[in-house]
N, C-alpha and C positions, 0 to 999 in steps of 0.2 A: 818796235818789232822785237820779237823774241830772239835772244842771242843764239847763234849756232852752237850745237853741242850740248845744250841744256836739256834737262829732263822735260821741261815744259814744252819745248819744241818737239821732242820725240812723242810725247803724249798727244799733241795737236796733230802731228803727222798720222799717228795710228788712228785717231778718231776720224779724221777726214777719209783715210783709206777705207776704213770699215763701212762708213756711211755710203761712200760711192760704190763700193763693192756690192753691198746689199741692194742698193737702188738699181744698179745695172743688172744684177741677177734677177730681181723681181720683174724688170722690164722684159728681158729675153725669155723669161718663163712664160709670159703671155703669148710669145710667139712659138711656144712649144720647144724651146731650146733648153738644154741642161744648165744649171746654175753656173757651172764652170766657165761657160761661154761668156756670161755676164761679168764674172770676176776677171777673166782675161781682158775683156773689153774695158772694164773699169781701170785696170792697170795701164792700158794704152791711153785712156782719156786723161789720166793724171800725169802722164809723161810730157816731154817737150813737144811731142807731135800734135797734141791738142791743147791741153791746159797751158803749156809753155808758149804756145803760139797765140792763143787767144788772150791770155793775161800774163805776159812775161814777167812783169814786176811782182805780181802776186805769187807766181810760181817760184821765182827766185827767193821770195820771202819765206815760203812754206818749205821749199826744198833747196836751201842754199848750198852751193858747192862745198863739199867736205862734210856735210851734216848727215849724210845718209849711211855712214859706216855702221852705226848701231842698228839701223833699220835692216841693212844687208845681213848682219849677223843674226838678228832675230828671224829673218826669212830663211836663213840656212838651217837654223834649229828647227823651224817648221818643216822644211823639206826632209830633214833627217827623220823626224817623227812620222811624216807622211809616208816615206818609203818603208818605214817599219810597219805601218798599218797596211800598206800594199802587200808586203810579204805575209802578214798575218791573214790576209783575205784569200790567199792562194789555197785552193782545195785540190790537192793532188789526186784524190780519188775520182773527182770529176774529170780531170785530165786523162786518167787511165781509162775511164769509161768510153771516151771518144778519141782514143789514142791515134788511130790510123789517120782519120781526117785531120785531127788537130795537128799532128806532127807535119804532115805534108803541107797543109795550108800555112801554118805558122812559119815554117822554114822557107817556103817559097815566098811568102810575103815579107820576109826579111831579106832573102837573097836578091830578089828582083829589084826592089828600090835601092838596096845597097850598091849593087853593080851599076845601076843607072846613075846613082849619086856619085860614085867614083868616076864614072865616065864624064859626068857634068863637071866635076871638080877639075878634071884635066883641062877643060876648056876655059875655066874661069880663074884658075890659080894665079895667073900673072896679074890679073886686075883686082882680085878680091882677097887674096891671102895677105895677111899683115907681113911687113918686112921681116925677113929672117926665119919665117916658118917654112920648114921643109914640106915637100909635096906629100910624103907618106902620111904624117899625122893629119894634114889638112884633108886629104882624100878619105882617110879612114873616118875622120870625124863627120864629114859631109854625108858619107854613106851610112854611118850609124844614125845620124839625125833623121835621115830619110826612112829608116827602117823601124822607127819607134811606133808602138801602139799603146794608147793609154788604157791600161787594164781597168783602173777604177772608174773612169768616165764611161767606158764601154759597158761595164757591169751595171752602172746606174741607168744607162739608156735602155738596156735590156729589161731591167726590173720595171722601169716606168712604163714600158710598152707591153708588159705582161708576157714577155717572151722567155722567161727563165725556164719554164717547164717544157718548152718546145725543143725539138732537135736543133733548130737554128740557134736558139739562145744558149743552150748547153754547150754546143760545139764552139760557138764564138768565144765563150768564156774560157773554154779549154785552150783554144788557139791563142787567145790573148795572154793566158798564163804562161804558156810555153814561150811566146814571143817576148814577154817581159823578162823571164829568166835569161833567155839567150841574148837579148839586146843589152842587158846590164853586164853580162859577161864580156860581150864585144866591146862595150864602152870601157870596161876596166882595162882591157888590152890596149885600146886606143889611148887612154889616159897614160898608161904605163909607157907606151911608145913616145908620147908627147913629152912626158916629164923626164925620161931617161936621157942621159948624155950620150949613150951609144947602144948598140945591139945587146951588149953584155948586161948593161943596166936594165934594159927592157926585159930581157930574158929572166933576170933575177926577180924583178917585180912580178912578172907573170907567174913564175914558179911559186913565189911566196903566197900570192893570191890564190892559186890553185890548192896549195896545201891548207891554207886557212879555210877555204870553202869546203874542202873534203872533211876537215875536222868538224866544222859546223854541221854539215849535212849527214855525215856518216857516224859521228860519235855523239855529239851533243844533242842533235835532234831526236834520235831514238831514245836517249836517256831521259829527255824531257817528256817525250810522248808516253814513256812507260811509267811515269810517276802517277800516283793517285791524284785525281782531280781535286778532291776535297782538301787535301793538304796544301795545295797550291793556290787556294782561293782566298781572297781578301786583299787588304791594302798592302800587306807585305809582298804578296806575289806581284802586284802591280808595280811597286817600287823596284823590285828585283828585275822585272821585265824591262822597265825603262833604263835601269842601269846597264843591263845586258845590251840593249840597243845602242846606247851611247858608247859603251866600251867596244862593241863590235865596229861601230863607225870610226872610233879612234884608231883601232888596229889597221883598218884598210887605208885610212888617211896617212898613217905612219908608214905603211908598206909602200905607198906611192900611187895608189888609186884613190878615187874619191870616197869620202865618208858615206855617201848615200848607198854605196855597194854593200858596206858592212851593215848598215841599218836594214837594208832589204833582206840580207841573209839572216839577220837576227829575227826578222818577222817570219821568214819561212821556217826557222827553227821553232819559234813559239807556236806556230800554227799546228804543230803536232799535238799540242795539249789543248783540247777544246775549251776547258774551263778558263785557262789563262787567256786564250785568244778572245773569248767572249768578254772577259773582264777588260782587256785592253781596248777592244772596240767600243765598249760602253763608256769607259772613262776618258779615253783620249781622243776618239774620233771627232766628237763635236768641237772640242777645244782646238784641235789642230786644223780642222776644216773651216771652222767659223772665224778663227782669229789669225792663226799663223799663215795659212795658205794665201789669204788675200794680201798679206804683207809681202809674200813672195811675188805675187802678180804685180803689185805696185813697184817693187824693186826692179822687176823685169821691164815694166813699162817706163820707168825712169831712164833705162838704158836704150830704149827703142826710139829711134829718131827717123820717122818715116820720110821726112823731107830730104834725108840723105839719098833716098831712092829717086833722085831727080834725073831727068833726061830719058830719052827713048831707049838708049842702050841699057841702062840700069833696070828699067821697067820690063824690058824683054828678058833680061836675066832672071828677074823676079818671077815672071810668068813661066819661064822654063823650069825654075825650082818647084813651083806649084804643080806644073804639069808632070814633072818627073815623080814627085811625091804621090800624086793621084794614080798615075798609070802603074807605077811600081806596086803600090799597095792594093788598089782595087783590081787592077788587071791580073797581077800575080796571084792574089788570094782567090779571085773568082775562077781563074783557069785551073788552079790547083784543086779547088773544091770540086769543080766539074769533073776532073780527072778521077776523083774518088767516088764518082757516081752520084753526087749530090745534084739535085735539080738546078736548072739554070737560074730560076728565080732565087732559090736559097743561096746559090753560089755567088750571084751578084750582091745579094744582101750581106753575105759573109765578107766579101771583099770591101763593101762600104763600111761595115763595122770595123774591120781591121785598119781602115784609113783614119780612124779616130786617134788624135794625138794628144790634144789637151795639155794638162799640166806636165805630163811626163816629157813631152817635147821641150817645154820651156826649161825644165830641169837640165836636160842635156845641153840645150843651147847656152844656158848660163855657165855650165861647166866649161864649154868651149870658149866662151867670152872671157872667163876668169883666167884660163890658161893662155890667152892671147892667140888662140887659133882662129877665131872669128873676128873680122873687122867690124866696126860699128855698122857699116852699110849692110854687110852680109848678115849680121845678126838681126837687123831690122827686117830684112827680106824673109829670113827663116821664121821669125815671130809671126809675120803676116801669113806665111804658109801654114803655120800651126793653127792659127785662128780660123782660117778659111776651111782647112780640111776637117777640123772638128765641127764647125758650124754646118757643114754640108751633110753630116751624117744623118741627123734626124729627118730633114725633108726628103732625102733620097730613100731612107728606110721607109718612110710613109708611102712613097710611090711604089716601092717594091712589095711591102708587106703592110697594107692599110689596116688589117685587123687580124687577130689570131682567134681561131675558133676554139671553143671549149673542148671539142672532140680531139683536136690536134694536141692540145695540152695534156689531155688524159692519156692519149696514146704514147706521148713522149715519156711519160712516167714509167 
């Protein structure tokens, strides 16, 4: 057996992870699901819930205790690059075009699940919060996790269904963009509260984060956007963009919020320059999505122990978490869209799209797990919720919008 901590073991782990991820992604694609569902499922299959249960000795040999530290670090690098790409994909002009509906729907679909999540956390804090975790960070974190929408997954579902040029598709992307920015800001506050030793420490962390975000968006972004595209094109621009992303991630990590917030802000800044944004997407997207993101799913899967959700009481709590997540997102988003005079059909479809969580939810959950806010049992419940709410998007959307007419697409332009 390969010794733990060796390069050979790491290479074997990566090889197995990539093979399983691609196989499960291909299988779910046949069912009309996005690849991210298969990669999430692949991560669960490699964890103790399936692989560790079916072949415990082989699982211990492939993922021995203490051997996954390097894998975790690689997955974190992947998440930083992924969040940089998410920021790069934000199109603020599209948000402005559908501002009224987007703002109302996105904030309602954040507020409703967050409030429901905080209420639920009050009921489960005694049984599921790790020892020593105060109620405030626990409740804020549960509420934040409920309010996440996966902007990249949603954008790909819309593109695959040829909804991009329609009112529904454009509005959904605008809503998800606003949701993303707001949710990561809320997460940064939650992490600051969780890490700080008191209110003064939390206030200082939040103030420093706000100053950093203001400098990035109000000073650096206009400067980058105003530069000539041709001068920023080439390998030098790509290297500079990656350095900028890692440096921004380092700043927010040192401030006291997570590195992913800095990477996301760096992407939003870079999106102001179309040439650099295109270069980043061309050169980094495939590498991050094909290699590093499956490693993150595997790392999350190794932490997920579904057998911990044993007993009727635990499964009832798990069902309540899933119900709160769906009602808050689908219900809140649909009612808000209807209030802005969107048809009931498109309102429900918009609510379903906002219920997509995917990789973004797993990123948030892993932050909570690393901070010690989520217990292993609650983490497993939330991972199951993320998988189910993402998997239900495509079939529900097929029921609500079975086809998109060419005339509708032309009118939306």
